[in-house]
N, C-alpha and C positions, 0 to 999 in steps of 0.2 A: 057183537062190537064189529060197525061198521067196516073199521082200518082192516081187523082181522079176515071178512069175508073178501072183501073188495079188492084190497092188495095183499097179502102175505098168500094167501091161499096159493099162489101163481108165482112167487118168490123164486124165479129157477134153484133148482135142489140136487144137479149135478155138474153144474159149468163152471167155468172159470171166470175169476173175474178182474174187468178190466182194469187198465194201470191210472192212478187215480190224477198222476201229475205229468203234462204234456209241456211243461215250460220251466226253468229253475225257480229252484224257491229260496229265498232267503234264510228260511229253517234248518236251524242245525239237526244233523241227523243223527239221532242216539241207536246204539249197536250193541246192547249189555252180551257180553261175554257169555253170559251165564244162560241165557236165553238162548243165544245161536246154539250150544252146544244140546242143550233141551228138547230145541225143534228138528235138532240134527240127529240124536235120537229116534224122536217120532217118526220121522221122515225115513230111514232105515228101517225100521219096524215092518213099516208097509210093502216097503218094496225097494227103497232106494233110490238117489237122485238121479240115476240113470236111467231106471225101469221108468221114473213118472218121467221126463223128460223124452221116454221117445213115443209116447201118447199121443196122438193127430188128435184121435175122435173116440166117441164113446155110447155105446148105446144101452140101456138100462130096462126092463121090462119089471112089472110088480103090480102093487096092488097100495092105494089109499083111500083112509078113513077122514071127513072132514069132516069139522065139529062146526054143526052151522047152527045157530040161534039154538044150542043146546039139544041137535039132534044130529044123531052119527049117520054119516052119508059115504057111504063106501063104492069103490068105483076099482077101475084099473086104471093103469098108467104106463106110458112110453118118454124117457127123456133121451133128449140128444145134445150132444157137445162136438165143438168140431174147435183146435186152437185154444186161444185166450179168450174171446171174447164173441163166441157163438153158442146159443143154445134154444134148446127148445121144450117145451112139457107140454103135453096131450093128454088128458086127464077124463076118462069115460065116466061118467056116474049116469042114472037110472035116466034122467033127462033129458040126458046128448054129452054134449063134449065142449071141455072148455080147455081153451089152450094158450100158454103164454110161450112168445118168444126175445129172446136175450141178440141182442147185435150190437156191438159196440158198449157203448156209452148210453146206449139206448133202448127201452125193453116197450114191448105192447102186449095186451092182455087181449084177449078173446072170450067175451064169460059168453055163459049159457045163454042169457036172454037181454041183447043189447048190442049199440055197437059198439067194435074196437077201439080202446079205450091206452092213449098215449101218458105211459110211464114217468114223471121227472126222474132227472140224474139221479136226485137225495133219495128215490128211493130204491136204486139200484145198484150204488157203490159198492155197499156190501153183499153184492145178492147172491154173488158165484159160491161155485163149491159147497153148495150146502149138505150133499150128501158124500162127496169126493176130498175131505179136509185135506189129504196128504196132496192134493194141488194148490191151494192154499198156501200149506206150510212151505211149500218149492218155490212158489212165487217171491213168498218172506224172505228165505234165506238166498234168491239169486237176485233180488234187489235192493242193490245199496243204499239208494234214495229212502227205504223203509225202516221208521223208527221201530225197535222192540225191547221191550224190556220186562225181566224175570221180578213178580210181586210176589212171591211167597207159595205157601202151603195154604190154601183155604177149603172152607167147607162148601161145596157145592153138590146140590142135587142127592145129599146124603151121605156124601164121599169124599175125601180128602183127599183134592188133586192142587197139583201144579199150575198157577197162572204165569198166563205170558200176555203180556198186550201189544198189541201191534195198532202201528198209526202210520199210516201211508201220508206223503205229502200232498196236499192238495193243489194243483194248478191256480195259482194267484191272481188271476185272470177272475176268476168266478165272481161272478155279478148275482152272490145269494140275496133271496128275497127278505131273510128272515135269521137269526141267529142260529146256527143248526152246530152246537159245541159237539164237538166228538165224532162229526161227520165223516164216514168211510175209516173209523178206529174200531176194532173187535176187540174181546178180550177167547183166550183159546183156552180149554180146560184141560187138564193133560194127569194122565194114569201115573203116578210117581213111579210103577211099579212093572209096568208093561209098555210104558210111552205112549200109548196107542189115544189119539185125541176122543177123550169122553163127549167134548160141547163147546159148544162156542158162543158169544152173548154180542150186540152192539146193538145203536139204539135206530128207529125209524120214528118216521113222521106220516101224521096224515096227511093229506092236502086238504082238508081244512079248518086244521088246528096245526099250524107248524112249531109254535111255542110250547107244546109241549110233546116231547120224544115217550116211542113206550121202548119198552125192554125187551128185545126180543131176540128165545134163544131157540138152538139146532141143538138137542141131545143124539149121539151116537151109540149103537148098540151092535149085540150081535155080529161082532166080526168074521170075515167068512174072507178063506183064500180062494182067490179068482185069477185064473190065468197070470197067476207067480206075483200077486197083488192081493192083501189084507185092505178091505174094506169094509165100512158098515150096513149090513141090510137092514137094519132097521133106524129109522132116524123119525125124531117127532121135533114137532116144531112146537113154540109155547109163545104167545102176546101176555105179555105184563101178568105171567104166572099160569096164564088161560093155555089148554090144549088147543090148537085149529088144527092139524092134522096130523095124522101119524101114517109112516113108506115102510113096506115092507118089498124087499126087493128079493125076486124069483134069477133074474140070470140079469149080468152085466156082458160087453164083449167091448173090444176095442180096437181101431183102427182098421173098419168094415170100408173108409171111403166115401163118407158121408157128402152130398157136394153143398156147395153153399147155398141153394136156390132154396134149401130145406128151412132156413134162418133166415130168409127174407120177409119183410112186415106184408 
């Protein structure tokens, strides 16, 4: 699957989502109280609002296994994040290093073989916080312009989960080249007992065919206490039901003073 190989394998995996709306929108925001209570409980079991807000940057290391053309390709990785919109991922496999950098609403891919590829905004809008769901939840709770609704209990990934739908406002000046229904929106799957986020899903589009969105899912597991936070140490990505990569973190540290130059293209 070309989309999974070229784009999704380099989606940020421990970053923070950029704000989607920069101007006032005429769309009415809906804030479901039941959904907000559920998200607050989820954030509390992670470490709490104050703890998450105190994180200015992070560095995490671990291993990754890509599924490329049906072949398992293992490697090591390091991921960096700073503030709300700077992220970098370096994945080292036997044939070399691949890097992804996110800075604001722009992203760039540095593949193994080939020149730097600039990624369009519609492919990075929901790319942040894929290994640190608490950051995304904290953003939803703090931003009153984001619509959120509780959709009840659902079966997902073989388990009963609480389903919360999130819909940030889009800048009305966006000049979209194609109808991108659901752009920027995502679903959160939360365990009804532990309140840990078990996964999220959204839609992504290929550069070559923007009429057909793909279901993009991230599965969180192996929650581990680290520096006062409970974070998932195993993260798996699926596209249209096909696993594209799986990550196992071995360490994570926060507030080490990362420079902005690390996130320059």
